[in-house]
C-alpha positions as CSV (number, residue, x, y, z in Angstrom):
1,M,-12.2,-6.5,19.7
2,I,-9.5,-4.2,18.3
3,P,-7.0,-3.2,21.1
4,K,-6.6,0.4,22.2
5,K,-3.4,1.0,20.3
6,I,-2.6,3.7,17.8
7,H,0.2,3.0,15.4
8,Y,1.9,5.5,13.1
9,C,5.1,5.5,11.0
10,W,7.9,8.0,10.8
11,F,11.0,7.2,8.9
12,G,13.9,9.2,7.7
13,G,14.3,11.3,10.9
14,N,13.0,14.6,9.4
15,E,11.3,17.1,11.6
16,M,7.5,16.9,11.6
17,S,5.6,19.8,10.0
18,P,3.2,21.9,12.1
19,L,0.3,20.1,10.2
20,H,1.4,16.7,11.4
21,K,2.0,17.9,15.0
22,A,-1.4,19.6,15.1
23,C,-3.1,16.4,13.8
24,M,-1.3,14.2,16.4
25,N,-2.4,16.6,19.2
26,T,-6.0,15.7,18.3
27,W,-5.2,12.0,18.9
28,K,-4.2,12.8,22.4
29,K,-7.3,14.9,22.9
30,Y,-9.8,12.3,21.8
31,L,-7.9,9.1,22.5
32,P,-6.3,9.8,25.9
33,D,-6.4,6.2,27.0
34,Y,-4.9,4.7,23.8
35,E,-1.3,3.5,23.6
36,I,0.4,5.5,20.8
37,I,3.2,3.6,19.1
38,C,5.7,5.1,16.7
39,W,7.2,2.7,14.2
40,D,10.6,3.9,12.9
41,E,14.1,2.5,12.3
42,K,14.5,1.5,15.9
43,N,11.6,-1.0,16.2
44,S,10.6,-1.9,12.7
45,P,11.7,-5.2,10.9
46,M,14.4,-3.5,8.9
47,E,15.9,-6.8,7.8
48,I,12.8,-7.7,5.6
49,P,14.0,-7.5,2.0
50,F,11.1,-5.2,0.9
51,I,11.8,-2.7,3.8
52,K,15.5,-2.9,3.5
53,Y,15.4,-2.2,-0.3
54,H,13.0,0.8,-0.1
55,Y,14.7,2.2,3.0
56,E,18.0,2.3,1.2
57,K,16.3,4.1,-1.7
58,K,14.8,6.5,0.9
59,N,11.3,5.5,-0.3
60,W,9.8,6.3,3.1
61,A,6.2,6.0,1.8
62,F,6.7,2.4,0.7
63,V,8.5,1.5,3.9
64,S,5.5,3.0,5.8
65,D,3.1,1.1,3.5
66,Y,4.6,-2.2,4.6
67,V,5.3,-1.5,8.2
68,R,1.7,-0.4,9.0
69,L,0.5,-3.8,7.7
70,Y,3.2,-5.5,9.8
71,A,2.2,-3.6,12.9
72,L,-1.5,-4.4,12.7
73,Y,-1.0,-8.0,11.7
74,N,1.4,-8.7,14.6
75,H,-0.1,-6.5,17.3
76,G,-3.6,-5.3,16.3
77,G,-4.8,-1.8,16.9
78,I,-5.6,1.2,14.7
79,Y,-3.2,2.7,12.3
80,L,-3.2,6.5,11.5
81,D,-1.3,8.5,9.0
82,T,0.2,11.5,10.7
83,D,-1.9,13.9,8.6
84,F,-5.2,12.6,10.1
85,E,-7.1,14.9,12.3
86,V,-9.3,13.0,14.8
87,L,-12.7,14.6,15.5
88,K,-14.1,12.2,18.1
89,N,-13.3,9.0,20.0
90,L,-12.7,5.9,17.9
91,D,-14.0,3.3,20.3
92,D,-17.0,2.4,18.1
93,L,-14.6,1.3,15.4
94,R,-13.0,-1.2,17.7
95,D,-16.1,-3.5,17.5
96,N,-14.9,-4.6,14.0
97,D,-12.4,-7.4,13.4
98,C,-11.0,-5.3,10.6
99,F,-11.9,-2.0,9.1
100,L,-10.7,0.1,6.2
101,G,-11.9,3.2,4.4
102,E,-12.8,4.4,0.9
103,E,-11.1,7.6,-0.1
104,K,-13.6,7.6,-3.0
105,K,-16.1,5.1,-4.2
106,D,-14.6,1.6,-4.7
107,R,-11.1,2.8,-3.9
108,V,-10.1,1.2,-0.6
109,T,-7.1,2.5,1.4
110,N,-5.5,2.3,4.8
111,G,-4.5,5.9,5.8
112,I,-6.6,5.0,8.8
113,C,-7.4,1.3,9.4
114,G,-7.6,-1.2,12.2
115,S,-7.8,-4.9,13.0
116,I,-7.4,-7.5,15.6
117,K,-4.1,-9.3,15.7
118,G,-3.4,-11.8,12.9
119,H,-6.2,-10.7,10.6
120,L,-6.3,-12.3,7.1
121,F,-6.5,-9.0,5.2
122,Y,-3.2,-7.8,6.5
123,Q,-1.6,-11.2,6.0
124,E,-2.7,-11.2,2.3
125,A,-1.7,-7.6,1.8
126,I,1.8,-8.3,3.1
127,S,2.1,-11.3,0.9
128,F,0.9,-9.4,-2.1
129,M,3.6,-6.7,-1.6
130,E,6.3,-9.2,-1.0
131,R,5.4,-11.2,-4.2
132,R,5.6,-8.1,-6.3
133,H,8.9,-7.1,-4.8
134,T,10.3,-10.6,-5.3
135,N,9.1,-10.7,-8.9
136,K,10.5,-7.3,-9.6
137,Q,7.1,-5.9,-10.4
138,E,6.1,-2.3,-10.0
139,I,5.4,-1.5,-6.4
140,L,1.8,-0.2,-5.9
141,I,0.7,2.5,-3.5
142,S,-1.5,1.7,-0.6
143,P,-4.9,2.4,-2.2
144,E,-4.0,0.1,-5.1
145,V,-2.8,-2.7,-2.8
146,C,-5.8,-2.4,-0.5
147,T,-8.3,-2.3,-3.3
148,Y,-6.8,-5.3,-5.1
149,V,-6.5,-7.4,-1.9
150,Y,-10.0,-6.5,-0.7
151,N,-11.6,-7.3,-4.1
152,D,-9.6,-10.6,-4.3
153,L,-10.9,-11.7,-0.9
154,K,-14.4,-10.5,-1.8
155,E,-14.4,-12.8,-4.9
156,K,-13.4,-15.7,-2.5
157,N,-16.2,-14.7,-0.1
158,L,-13.7,-13.9,2.7
159,V,-14.8,-10.3,3.5
160,E,-17.6,-11.0,6.0
161,N,-15.6,-9.7,8.9
162,I,-14.0,-6.7,7.0
163,K,-15.8,-3.4,7.3
164,V,-15.2,-0.8,4.6
165,Y,-16.4,2.7,5.6
166,T,-17.6,5.2,2.9
167,P,-15.5,8.3,2.2
168,D,-17.6,10.5,4.6
169,F,-16.2,8.6,7.6
170,F,-12.4,9.4,7.1
171,Y,-12.0,11.2,3.7
172,P,-14.7,13.8,3.6
173,Y,-12.9,15.9,1.1
174,N,-10.2,15.4,-1.5
175,P,-8.0,18.1,-3.0
176,F,-8.1,16.1,-6.3
177,D,-11.8,16.0,-6.7
178,A,-13.9,17.8,-9.3
179,N,-15.1,20.6,-7.0
180,P,-12.1,22.8,-6.3
181,A,-14.2,25.7,-4.9
182,K,-14.8,23.8,-1.7
183,H,-11.4,22.3,-1.1
184,F,-10.6,24.2,2.1
185,L,-14.2,24.6,3.4
186,L,-14.0,21.5,5.5
187,A,-17.2,22.3,7.4
188,D,-19.1,21.7,4.2
189,Y,-17.9,18.1,4.0
190,I,-18.1,16.9,7.6
191,T,-21.1,14.8,8.5
192,D,-22.3,13.0,11.6
193,N,-20.4,10.0,10.4
194,T,-17.0,11.7,10.2
195,Y,-14.6,10.3,12.8
196,A,-11.4,11.9,11.2
197,I,-10.2,14.0,8.4
198,H,-7.3,13.2,6.1
199,H,-5.5,16.4,5.3
200,W,-3.5,15.0,2.4
201,G,-0.3,16.4,4.0
202,H,2.1,14.7,1.6
203,S,0.3,16.1,-1.5
204,W,1.3,19.7,-0.6
205,K,5.0,18.7,-1.0
206,Q,4.6,17.5,-4.5
207,G,5.8,19.5,-7.5
208,L,3.4,21.1,-9.9
209,L,3.8,18.4,-12.6
210,K,3.3,15.6,-10.1
211,K,0.2,17.3,-8.8
212,I,-1.2,17.6,-12.3
213,F,-0.4,14.0,-13.2
214,K,-2.1,12.8,-10.0
215,K,-5.2,14.8,-10.7
216,I,-5.4,13.4,-14.2
217,R,-4.9,9.9,-12.9
218,Y,-7.6,10.5,-10.3
219,F,-10.2,11.4,-13.0
220,I,-9.2,8.6,-15.3
221,E,-9.7,6.0,-12.5
222,G,-13.1,7.5,-11.9
């Protein structure tokens, strides 16, 4: 069973926005008996080449992408991005050996995810990121890493104990989808399945051109 631990990452020392603080308050409300662990410069494996390189470049997102894998592989528990609002207790999710979520159909990601200690998925995801770094290949974002690793394990028939939840569980709405009229009407998206809502906090900090590029990319990928 997945332990009652909530992991999150915060690198760079910047002040948290009101959105992040409000989301984290919901963790305390619905998960009062969970240990909440912040991974930052003080307790993360900063000597790992991938982390050291991207930390020096101030690529906080890539540092977080790696450290969340490290935290779950070495300790087990549930990882949450700081822009996730929790709507109810997560205890039912702990019956899995490993769980991930789709942000849209066939696009697996780990903004919220969990596992027992030492799970194969996280071992493979760490190895995948390290190989790309060593080979000086483009570093992929979390959804691309998770989707690739999951599909690779699926081809090898190694996903029997990996649960992937459909978007309505954790990603009930997406600001880059094809129905902009409902983007902020969250009540229209929440279902009985919804445990948490991703508020896509980082997307609001992107420039206009980057937002447009991301939306075009989202449609191209289907």
